[in-house]
Rosetta silent file (secondary structure, phi, psi, omega in degrees, C-alpha in Angstrom):
SEQUENCE: MKGVVVGLRDSAASAAALRWAAGQAYATGLAVCAVHVLEWPIGLTSTATGAGTRLHVPQQDVAVPYWRGLHRVFGDVDCPPGSVLQFAQGDACEVLVRLSAQADLLVVGNREPVRRAYLTSPIGHYCISHAACPVVTVPACHNQRQPAHDHRAGIVSACPADAPPADTLLTPSRTHP
SCORE:     score description
SCORE:     0.000 S_00000001
   1 L     0.000   48.482  178.662  125.460  121.516   13.876 S_00000001
   2 L   -58.847  143.037 -178.851  126.883  122.070   17.359 S_00000001
   3 L   146.190 -159.971 -177.825  125.723  119.356   19.755 S_00000001
   4 E  -105.406  118.143  173.975  126.255  115.644   20.436 S_00000001
   5 E   -98.132  131.526 -177.261  126.617  113.531   17.305 S_00000001
   6 E  -132.005  130.098  173.962  126.023  109.833   17.845 S_00000001
   7 E   -69.420  133.429 -176.248  126.457  106.974   15.322 S_00000001
   8 L  -129.708  126.510  168.889  123.240  104.971   15.148 S_00000001
   9 L  -131.451  178.726  174.319  122.469  101.490   13.974 S_00000001
  10 L   -91.165   73.458 -177.452  119.925   98.899   15.004 S_00000001
  11 L  -145.937  160.335  178.686  122.116   97.307   17.623 S_00000001
  12 H   -60.268  -37.430 -179.449  122.483   97.082   21.428 S_00000001
  13 H   -67.182  -43.746 -179.070  125.715   99.093   21.306 S_00000001
  14 H   -64.597  -39.936  177.293  124.162  101.810   19.269 S_00000001
  15 H   -64.201  -40.188  178.651  121.115  102.025   21.593 S_00000001
  16 H   -65.438  -37.018  177.653  123.405  102.262   24.611 S_00000001
  17 H   -65.068  -40.490  177.896  125.377  105.061   22.863 S_00000001
  18 H   -64.960  -41.941  178.371  122.200  106.924   22.063 S_00000001
  19 H   -62.127  -44.933  178.203  120.977  106.659   25.640 S_00000001
  20 H   -61.768  -45.858 -179.341  124.345  107.924   26.928 S_00000001
  21 H   -63.005  -39.724  174.051  124.404  110.745   24.408 S_00000001
  22 H   -59.767  -45.265  179.022  120.838  111.789   25.360 S_00000001
  23 H   -60.652  -45.482 -179.137  121.786  111.924   29.042 S_00000001
  24 H   -64.104  -41.002  179.672  124.926  113.926   28.236 S_00000001
  25 H   -64.374  -43.986  176.772  122.925  116.324   25.984 S_00000001
  26 H   -61.654  -41.123 -179.901  120.379  116.937   28.705 S_00000001
  27 H   -63.716  -29.800 -174.539  123.134  117.568   31.194 S_00000001
  28 H  -108.774   -0.770 -179.987  124.883  120.075   28.958 S_00000001
  29 L    77.079   16.523 -178.375  121.955  121.729   27.283 S_00000001
  30 L  -100.281  172.046  175.284  122.748  120.409   23.846 S_00000001
  31 L  -101.599  164.571  174.793  120.761  118.563   21.198 S_00000001
  32 E  -110.217  134.794  171.128  121.488  115.128   19.794 S_00000001
  33 E  -117.336  104.553  174.514  122.084  114.442   16.090 S_00000001
  34 E   -85.656  130.882 -174.104  121.863  110.706   15.614 S_00000001
  35 E  -122.402  124.909  172.645  123.388  109.670   12.301 S_00000001
  36 E  -108.927  124.004 -176.965  122.766  106.446   10.455 S_00000001
  37 E  -101.085  124.466 -179.962  125.162  105.933    7.587 S_00000001
  38 E   -98.935  143.483  173.740  124.001  103.948    4.555 S_00000001
  39 L  -110.327  121.073 -173.383  126.367  102.305    2.085 S_00000001
  40 L   -57.478  136.373    2.189  125.130  102.500   -1.475 S_00000001
  41 L   -94.912    1.053 -173.944  122.935  100.727   -2.604 S_00000001
  42 L   -66.418  124.443  177.491  121.845   99.154    0.674 S_00000001
  43 L    90.798   -9.692 -175.207  119.106  101.180    2.361 S_00000001
  44 E  -107.037  152.653  179.476  118.684  103.580   -0.484 S_00000001
  45 L   -74.615  166.460 -179.408  115.811  103.851   -2.995 S_00000001
  46 L   -71.892  -16.522  177.570  116.354  103.088   -6.674 S_00000001
  47 L   -92.467   -0.528  179.058  116.046  106.796   -7.435 S_00000001
  48 L   -71.002  152.459  178.377  118.879  107.785   -5.041 S_00000001
  49 L   -63.627  168.562 -176.410  122.131  108.969   -6.516 S_00000001
  50 L   -73.540 -159.431 -178.497  125.000  106.507   -6.874 S_00000001
  51 L   -59.930  157.854  179.942  127.971  105.768   -4.694 S_00000001
  52 L   141.171 -179.663  178.540  129.751  108.569   -2.892 S_00000001
  53 L  -107.320  131.913  173.225  129.604  110.423    0.369 S_00000001
  54 E  -135.293  123.777 -177.030  126.672  112.537    1.459 S_00000001
  55 L   -77.235  -16.367  174.420  126.464  113.935    4.995 S_00000001
  56 L  -141.300  124.750  177.618  122.727  114.254    4.643 S_00000001
  57 L  -110.273  121.932 -178.018  120.441  111.981    2.658 S_00000001
  58 L   -62.049  157.357 -176.415  116.871  113.251    2.105 S_00000001
  59 H   -59.669  -36.553 -176.640  113.939  111.036    3.234 S_00000001
  60 H   -65.772  -17.580  178.217  112.860  110.340   -0.322 S_00000001
  61 H   -92.320   -8.110 -175.431  116.240  108.630   -0.965 S_00000001
  62 E  -100.664  127.884  177.857  116.049  106.293    2.066 S_00000001
  63 L   -58.407  140.795 -176.102  114.183  102.913    1.671 S_00000001
  64 H   -56.117  -44.742  179.784  111.033  102.916    3.811 S_00000001
  65 H   -58.762  -40.530  179.240  112.034   99.865    5.966 S_00000001
  66 H   -66.593  -43.461 -175.511  115.346  101.611    6.941 S_00000001
  67 H   -62.501  -47.546  179.730  113.570  104.923    7.575 S_00000001
  68 H   -66.663  -44.042 -177.568  110.936  103.302    9.867 S_00000001
  69 H   -62.647  -43.924 -179.640  113.372  100.984   11.629 S_00000001
  70 H   -74.452  -33.839  173.760  115.854  103.674   12.576 S_00000001
  71 H   -65.343  -31.431  172.592  113.118  106.074   13.594 S_00000001
  72 H   -63.585  -49.302  179.771  111.850  103.314   15.904 S_00000001
  73 H   -60.807  -44.205  178.037  115.269  103.004   17.459 S_00000001
  74 H   -66.186  -38.867 -177.689  115.682  106.785   17.777 S_00000001
  75 H   -71.796  -17.001  179.976  112.155  107.169   19.154 S_00000001
  76 L   -74.726   -8.570 -177.535  112.790  104.632   21.923 S_00000001
  77 L  -119.681  136.640  178.284  115.114  107.152   23.643 S_00000001
  78 L   -79.496  103.099  178.304  114.067  110.437   25.237 S_00000001
  79 L  -101.877  156.650 -179.642  116.322  112.976   23.574 S_00000001
  80 L   -59.395  157.207  175.273  116.382  116.723   24.321 S_00000001
  81 L   -55.626  141.033  178.500  114.204  119.126   22.260 S_00000001
  82 L    91.642   -5.484  178.990  115.796  119.889   18.908 S_00000001
  83 L   -71.818  144.602 -177.427  117.325  116.414   18.565 S_00000001
  84 E  -137.365  158.562  169.151  117.227  114.808   15.157 S_00000001
  85 E  -109.272  127.827 -177.567  117.828  111.565   13.278 S_00000001
  86 E  -124.722  139.158  173.160  119.830  112.112   10.104 S_00000001
  87 E  -101.465  142.511  178.693  120.720  109.671    7.376 S_00000001
  88 E  -135.161  170.838 -177.933  124.038  109.927    5.557 S_00000001
  89 E  -135.368  141.503  177.379  125.758  107.841    2.845 S_00000001
  90 L   132.182 -158.209  176.521  129.256  106.612    2.478 S_00000001
  91 L   -79.679  125.401 -175.781  131.871  105.020    4.762 S_00000001
  92 H   -54.750  -42.643  178.909  130.661  105.279    8.351 S_00000001
  93 H   -56.931  -52.006 -177.009  134.153  106.155    9.672 S_00000001
  94 H   -65.815  -39.834 -178.505  134.633  109.010    7.220 S_00000001
  95 H   -66.626  -45.791 -179.761  131.110  110.404    7.605 S_00000001
  96 H   -65.443  -38.374  177.560  131.290  110.489   11.401 S_00000001
  97 H   -66.106  -41.534  178.905  134.762  112.113   11.391 S_00000001
  98 H   -63.609  -37.984 -178.583  133.599  114.724    8.890 S_00000001
  99 H   -74.835  -23.016  179.708  130.492  115.499   11.015 S_00000001
 100 H   -66.218  -19.418 -179.237  132.736  115.695   14.142 S_00000001
 101 L   -67.380  -21.777  179.292  134.230  118.948   12.738 S_00000001
 102 L  -119.558   24.742  179.193  130.938  120.709   13.600 S_00000001
 103 L  -117.223  159.139  174.196  130.157  118.841   16.809 S_00000001
 104 L   -85.502  -27.723 -174.316  130.823  119.367   20.478 S_00000001
 105 E  -159.685  138.480  175.254  131.051  115.648   21.125 S_00000001
 106 E  -113.503  130.962 -176.334  130.972  112.412   19.068 S_00000001
 107 E  -123.547  128.984  175.240  129.548  109.182   20.697 S_00000001
 108 E  -127.291  151.391  177.228  129.863  105.726   19.212 S_00000001
 109 E   -84.344  158.422  178.668  128.760  102.330   20.501 S_00000001
 110 E  -131.706  130.925 -170.983  131.083   99.509   21.358 S_00000001
 111 L   -60.142  -38.840 -173.317  129.929   95.874   21.117 S_00000001
 112 L  -125.089  144.746  173.788  131.383   94.558   24.348 S_00000001
 113 L   -60.679  145.784  179.909  131.989   96.061   27.807 S_00000001
 114 L   -94.420  129.061 -177.326  135.682   96.688   28.489 S_00000001
 115 L  -106.949  -62.963 -172.271  137.077   94.847   31.430 S_00000001
 116 L  -106.684  -32.416 -175.500  140.906   94.809   31.563 S_00000001
 117 L  -132.238  153.840  177.105  142.043   96.568   28.415 S_00000001
 118 L   -79.182  118.812  178.495  140.504   99.175   26.199 S_00000001
 119 L  -126.477  142.307  177.857  139.086   97.555   23.113 S_00000001
 120 L  -148.032  166.086 -178.471  136.893   99.213   20.537 S_00000001
 121 L   -70.611  163.489  176.802  135.297   98.652   17.238 S_00000001
 122 H   -58.445  -38.448  178.210  137.058   99.666   13.975 S_00000001
 123 H   -65.290  -44.007  176.928  134.678  102.613   13.625 S_00000001
 124 H   -58.237  -44.010 -178.780  135.349  103.678   17.213 S_00000001
 125 H   -65.699  -41.738 -178.206  139.062  103.344   16.790 S_00000001
 126 H   -64.512  -44.486 -178.653  139.004  105.381   13.511 S_00000001
 127 H   -62.775  -43.154  178.781  136.865  108.110   15.216 S_00000001
 128 H   -62.141  -36.906 -177.427  139.148  108.277   18.239 S_00000001
 129 H   -77.087  -26.306 -169.522  142.127  108.638   15.952 S_00000001
 130 H  -125.558  -12.449 -173.639  140.754  111.223   13.525 S_00000001
 131 L   -65.518  150.727 -179.509  137.742  113.147   15.019 S_00000001
 132 L   -91.194    2.294  178.534  138.007  116.938   15.455 S_00000001
 133 L  -136.140  170.753  177.498  136.078  116.812   18.761 S_00000001
 134 L   -59.869  150.804 -178.436  136.191  114.610   21.911 S_00000001
 135 E  -124.783  134.637  170.899  134.959  111.040   21.329 S_00000001
 136 E  -118.432  133.436  172.083  133.166  108.788   23.809 S_00000001
 137 E  -107.915  134.770 -173.036  132.723  105.049   23.216 S_00000001
 138 E  -120.870  119.932 -179.043  129.838  103.411   25.083 S_00000001
 139 E   -77.149  147.805  171.517  129.783   99.617   25.427 S_00000001
 140 L   -70.407  150.225  176.284  126.638   97.566   24.944 S_00000001
 141 L  -102.922  139.981  179.573  125.411   95.897   28.173 S_00000001
 142 L   -66.744  -34.906 -172.523  124.667   92.234   28.172 S_00000001
 143 L  -103.733   76.195 -171.814  121.714   92.671   30.521 S_00000001
 144 L   -73.448  144.077  169.469  119.561   95.270   28.715 S_00000001
 145 L  -162.237  179.694  178.334  116.650   97.117   30.323 S_00000001
 146 L   -56.835  140.643  179.176  115.338  100.623   30.440 S_00000001
 147 L   -60.535  145.569  176.722  117.985  103.212   31.301 S_00000001
 148 E   -89.488  133.801  179.943  118.242  104.338   34.906 S_00000001
 149 E   -96.744  134.615  171.792  117.767  108.062   35.402 S_00000001
 150 E  -115.134   90.748 -173.160  119.793  110.045   37.874 S_00000001
 151 L   -66.176  -23.083  179.894  117.775  113.256   38.048 S_00000001
 152 L   -64.760  -40.002 -176.888  120.207  114.925   40.472 S_00000001
 153 L   -97.511  -15.344 -177.682  122.978  114.828   37.826 S_00000001
 154 L    73.240   29.059 -174.225  120.731  114.830   34.805 S_00000001
 155 E  -111.601  140.278  173.530  122.460  111.701   33.558 S_00000001
 156 E  -108.893  123.858  178.082  120.922  108.661   31.867 S_00000001
 157 E   -86.162  136.470  179.001  122.855  105.407   32.393 S_00000001
 158 L   -81.582   -8.955 -174.714  123.108  103.112   29.446 S_00000001
 159 L  -122.947  151.526  172.856  123.601  100.080   31.710 S_00000001
 160 L   -56.737  154.735 -175.352  121.458   98.477   34.439 S_00000001
 161 L   -64.474  -27.853 -177.923  122.279   99.641   37.954 S_00000001
 162 L   -91.129   -0.180  178.732  123.661   96.226   38.934 S_00000001
 163 L   -81.871  162.660  176.401  125.964   95.998   35.919 S_00000001
 164 L   -64.358  155.124 -178.187  129.632   97.018   36.086 S_00000001
 165 L   -62.264  143.710  177.738  130.088  100.745   35.256 S_00000001
 166 L   -67.557  134.239  176.727  130.258  101.586   31.569 S_00000001
 167 L   -91.151  132.713 -179.573  133.800  102.209   30.476 S_00000001
 168 L  -133.734  158.628  175.476  134.132  105.149   28.221 S_00000001
 169 L  -126.899  119.301  179.794  137.082  106.874   26.676 S_00000001
 170 L  -105.615  119.999 -178.526  137.012  110.625   26.263 S_00000001
 171 L   -96.800  143.211  178.219  139.624  111.825   23.852 S_00000001
 172 L   -65.880  152.544  174.440  140.932  115.355   23.922 S_00000001
 173 L   -67.135  139.803 -179.237  139.957  117.661   21.082 S_00000001
 174 L  -152.316  163.433 -177.392  142.578  117.881   18.418 S_00000001
 175 L  -112.699  134.669  178.653  143.074  119.155   14.931 S_00000001
 176 L  -114.103  144.671 -178.231  144.021  116.819   12.110 S_00000001
 177 L   -69.090    0.000    0.000  145.544  117.821    8.825 S_00000001
């Protein structure tokens, strides 16, 4: 699954992360794999298997409201051809780190823009500490609007043009035992 993996929820931070990931994917010729992690039994049908970790949950195991809602969030962003929305099951931290082993880049949202010190969510912190590929955290912007396109660079900004620049942290690739 080489490409840009992005954690996806129905939140402003996740939408910002998906927009950033799509821009990065366009700029580098990669596809996006947006991953929504479900925790059993929430979001799963009654016929789905029990608790545990699954890196891919088939459509028939995902409750229809979750399926539709996350496809709406994913569909709101122009992602490169070949990009997909994937559902997984388990602990979001562990699932994203496991998927990072086959990714070029992992992107996660962060609830608040960073001003003076680097702060991140527990999921972002875990991914930065354990991922097998570089990790970018993208803060949600308070003043949401459609992303601004910079066609010269092929980048999509997750924040309005008049907002402070998005702070991101790119971690070096590393191998963990």
